[in-house]
N, C-alpha and C positions, 0 to 999 in steps of 0.2 A: 680746818671740821668743826672742831667743838663748839668753836663761839658760831658759826652760823646753827649750829643744832639748839644750843643753848637760847641764840638769838628767836627764833623759828617759837618757843614758848610763849613770848610778849606778844605775840599776837591777838587782841580781842577782838578785836571790829568782825571777825568774819564768823558768814553764816556755819551756822553748828546743825542745821538739821539735816534729817537723813529723809526727806519726803521730796519727793517729783518738781515742788518749787524750791528744791535747795541753792538755784541758780539767782534766787529771784529777792531773794532776801536786803533790803535796806540797811545800809550803815545804820548799826543799834545807835551810833552817836551823834545822830542829825537831827536839826528841831523836828517838833509834830509837826511844821507845816511844811517843813520839805518831803516829810513820813508822808504826809496826806498828797502831796504833787507829786510822790514817786506812786501812789497806788494809781493816783490821776496818769499818768504815764504811762503806768500798767495797764490799765482800761485801755486807751491807745493802741498800745503797743498792740494788744489783740485783736483790735476790732475787726470785724467784717467788714471791707468797701467793698460797694455795688458800683454797678454804670451808672451814666447820668442819662437821661434826666431820673432821678429819681426825690420822693416824696419828705427821705431824706438826706436833705442838701449838704448835711455836716458830715456826711458819711460816704455823697457820691464823687467819683469820678477816677472808679478802677477803670484800667485799661483806655485806651481799649483792647492792647497788647498786651500779655502783663507774664510772668514767672508764677507768681503770689497774689495770695489775698488779705495779708494779714500779715503784718508781722512776724510775728508769732509763729505761721506755718513755715519762716524758713527758719525760725533759731526758738523752738519749743522749749517753754521753760527757758528761754534764755541755754541753751545746749548749741551743740554744735548740729551743722546740717549729717546726713551720708551719700552714699553714692547709690542709684537707682542698683536693684542685680540682675542677673543676666538676663537680657531680653525683655525688662517691665518695661514700662513706656515712661517716659523720663514725666511723661502730665502727674503721675502718680509718688512723684517725689518731688517738690517746691521748693526744698532746702539744697538744692542742684542745678546747675547751667554755664552753659558753655558761653565761656568769654571769644567772640567773635572780635579778629583786629587784623588790618591787614599788613604784612610785610611782603619786600619791601615798605616803609612805610610811602606813599605818595604826597602827604606834606611836611610841613619844615620841622628839621630837628629838636626844635622850639617851641614844638608846638604846644599848648598851654590843658589840651588833653591827652592824656593817660597814652591811647592808643586810636590807630586812625582807623574807623570802623568801617564796615561795609558797604558797601553804595546801598544795597535795597534792608537791607536787615540789621543795622544800626551793628553795636558794639555788644550785645548779647542777645542770644535766639528764648524768642521770646514762643512758649511752646501750648497756652490758653490763652485766651482771648473772649471779647464781650462778646452779644447773641449778633449778629449783621457780622460778622465778621470773621476770617477763619486765621485760626496760629498759623503762625510762621512756617513750621514741620513738625514733623512727629519726630521724637528723640529715642533710639533705644542703644543698649549697650552691649555690648561684648567684652569676653574678656580675651588677653593671652595668657598663659600660664609656664612658670617656671619655677624649679624645683631649688632650692639651699640646703646645698649641705655643712656641718658645722662637722668642728672639729671633733667633735667625740660619736661622730653617727647621726648625730639627731637631723630629721630633713624638717624645713619650710617648706609652701606653697606660697609663691607669690603670684598679683595677677594685674595687670597694667589695663587701661578697660582704651577700646575702642570705640567709636564713638558713628553711630550708624543714622541718616538722617532722610526719610523716607517726607513724600507729599510737602514739598515745601511748594506754598502757596505763593510766591511773590515771584517767580522765576529764579535762575539758577546761584549761587553763592560766587564771588569773583574767584577767579585761581588763584586771586593772592589772600584771600581768606583764612587764614588758619583759626582751628581749633583749639580751646582749653580747657576743659572740666575745670567746673569750683564749684566746695561744698559749705554754706555757709559758715562763716565760723562762728563759736560761740560766743557769750556778752557776757564773759568773767575780766570785772579791774580795767574793762573801758575808761569809767572816769579816770583811772590812774594812771593808766598810760597818756591817758591827753594832758593827765598834768607836770610830766616829765619835759625839763625843761628843753632845748633845742641843744644846749651848749654840751651839758651832759650829753645826751645821743651823740654829737660830733667829738667829744674826747672820748668815748667808747671806742670810736670805731678806730678802724689799723689799713687804710686803704689797700697801700703797700707793703701790707707785713713784718713792718720794724721790726718787730720784736720776735720775726723771722719761727714763731709757733705752726707757718701753717695755716693760719685763719686770718681770712682778710679779709673782716664786715665792715658796711661800708654802711650810708645811708643814701637813698633813693631823694633827692631833689626836685619837688611836685609841685604844682602851681596850685595855692590855696584861691579858693574860690573870693572869702567871707576879706580878706586884707589884700587880693591882687595883688602878691607880692608872691615868691619862690621862696618852700622854705622846706622844714624836715619832714619824709612823709614819714608815718608809724603805721597806720591800718592801710589793712586788705593783705591778700597774700601778699604781694610786690613791694608792701609798706606804698601804693599811692594817692594816700589820703594823709593830710597832715592834722585835718580836726576831726573831733568824735563829730559834734555838729553835720560839718561836710559830710561825714558815711555815712551821717542816717540821714540824711535829705538824698544822696545818690543812690541809697539803699528802694527809698520811696518809688524816686522817678524810675529808676531802671526795672526793681522788681517788680512794683504795683501798677507802673505810671500815675502816679500821684505829682500835682505839680508841687514845690516847695519856694519858699523865699530864694535857698540858690540855683532851683533848678523851674523857673517856671513856665516850661512847658508842657501843659496837659495831657500833653500827648504820647510822653513817655517818651523811649526809643525808637516810635515809630521813622519814620524818614521821612523825604519828598517822594520818594517812589509808590510809596503806600500809602494810596489815593486816596483808597476806602475808611482808612485807619484817619485823616488827618481831617475826615467829613462827615465825622459824627458827636454826636454832643461829648461837651466834656462838663466839669467840675467847678471851673473858675466860678468864683460867685462875688459879690461886692463886699458882701458882713463879713467874705473871707480874707478880707486882703487882695481881692479878686485871685487866689489861688484855690487848692484843693485843702490843703494840708497848711494854714496860716502859722504865722511865728509865734502864735501860743501856744498850737500843735506842737511845732517841733520842739518849742522848751520844755513843754512837761516829757515829750517824749524823749527826748536829752537828759532831764533830771534821773529820766527809770533808769537806764542803760547806765552813765555815769554814777549814779550812789548805790544801784545793784552791786551789795558786795560779792566779795573774793571768798570759797570756803576756804576754810577752817583746815591746816593741812593736819594730817590724824595719823596713830599710828606712831607718833612721838617718843614714845617708852619703850617700844617694842626694840628690842636687841634689834629683828631683822631690819627695821627700818636704817637703823645708823649701820649695818651691815651691807646692806643695798644702796647706801650713799658712798661708802667707800668704794662699791665697786662702778658706780656713777662716774667718782673723781677718776678711779684709776682706766677709763674709757677716756677720762677728757671730757666726757660730755659738758663741762660748763665753760668750756673756749666758748660758744656762742649759745648754750643754754647760760645763762647767768643769772645765780640764785636772786641775787636781793638790786633791788632799785628803788628810787626814792624821787620821792614830788619836787617840785618848787615851793617856796614861797605865797607866790601870788598867780595863783590855780583859777580858772573859770568859775569851780566850785572851790569857797572856801574849806571844804568840810574835811579836802581833800590836799588841803597845806600840810605840806613836810612832814608827811607819811614814808618809813620802811614798808618796800610791800616784799616778796616775795613769788614771781609770775616763773622763774625760769627764764628768761627768756633777754636777749640783746636790744629786741627789733628792729637790728642789722639785716641786712642781705647779705647774706652768701650763696657762694656757688656750690650746687646739692647735685654736680654731674649732670651727665647728658640722661642721663635713663628717665629720670626726673623735667627736665626740660620741654619747655617751650620755645614756638618762633617767634623773636623779636620783641624787640624792649619794651616795656611799658616806663615812662616818663627815661630812666636812666638805668631801671633795673634790665637785666639781660634775659634771656629762655634759662637760662640754667639757674639764678638766682633769684631765691627766695627769702624771703622774712622769717627769722626763727618764730618755731611757733613755742607759746608759751606751753609750758605745762603744767602748770595748775588747775585742778581741775579735770585729770585725764579720763578719771572711771566715772568722773559723776555725772558726763555728759551724756552718759548712756542711762542712770539712772531719772535726767532730767528730760531725757526724749525719748527713748527707751531704744534708742538705737545708740551704736556706736559705726565709728571711720575715720581712718589718719589722712593726711596730709593731702594737700590742696585741692586733690581731685578724688578723696575717696575714698584711694582703692586698697590704701593698709584697712583690713578690717580687726586688727587688735596689734598694739603696740610692739609687740618681736616683728610684725611687717616694716612698722613703720621706719623701725630701724634698718629695718636689711636694706631698704631703699636705696640711705642716705649713700653718696659718693659725694665726688669732690672735696671740696674741705671737709666733709663728716667722712670718706673711704677712711680714713684712719681709721677711727671708732668703729667703723662699721666691722673692721675686718680684724680688731681687737672682739670686738664682739662675739666674732666665730667661734672665735680662739677659748670664750669660754666654758666650762661645765655647767650641766645642766639647774643642778645646785645656786651657780652663780649666777646665773639670765635669770630665776625667779626672783633670788632676792631683789636683781636690779629693778624685775617687773614690778611688784610687791612695795618698794621703795615706790618710782614712777607712779602708781595709784594709788599714792601716799600723799602725795602732792594736791 
């Protein structure tokens, strides 16, 4: 433990500001040119796109169906999204959407897409639309509540979302289509994750639990659209994307309806059944490589996301931090939330070569139990399997975005609730957490809030 605590003090490159922009600061050691590119990328990340045709051809192409008008509206100040409140209209929360996937899957098990789409509505529900076309549906959430009791008699209330779709504009969803709520993840250290070698991820996996610790993390094998080959996934709630640029471009296309080099369809997630969507003008332009967001746009957005520095760990000198780390170790949380990762020596961004960092994730898939499970695989990821969520910056997303929620669908309103939803491989740690007294739980939460 003392080695790790001591090592934390060596981190000099992490953002230290306490403003809402804390998660948007560039690594200080990058070149002036890259700092300029980071600023340009931030401007594009925050840009509001408009529908075609428009006098601003460099900014048109939105939709026609979409969830958000900018990257920033889903990842406000690079923080993570949140779930709608009870009966709130989903269109008011662009950082939340429904993943649509058919199961049993009608296409081949070797498909080069993560999920099979609904025949009419595609792979995600779009609750917003340009003029002259209707959004796919109105989405509202209700919650089912239950109470959990700790060994000391303290109680905590948990909520589970129930999705309600009204005014489906293009017909019924297929009976085989399953719904899975997703909040936008924070953009903390994603360039560092992109720079971990595949060999290191594979070496850290233990799919057969050969060490008999009850933890069997494994990689998701996914199709890399850039390299046109099967690779290790590392981005997304189920690690369904291999590279940062594909993750960024997928969001442009699926969330905003913007075409990119890897996703050149200017109609985003529109399907052949949505004739009105496909008949509208699009923003693909000759001077933009017949795209709406061309390679130069993507390049600087990639720079912004990759070279935005993670926050600095706080409260290292306080005894409460060290005592909270002891509770973290006692619960064996580090079996999945691995504190230390390292980048390779030949990465996309040389500035990130040979870096040691502390995200508290192994980036592997783990069975989280049936209460958190959805239905159907995403590439190799089973319904109950989720990529270990990084723990760094847990308390700072609220500072960045003004909102806070946890887990893939935002059901957990605080860290305590997130821990109590752990099942499967996390069940033992969750049960041990229930046995802690209030003081121990407080120390653990304060430690996690310092990361």
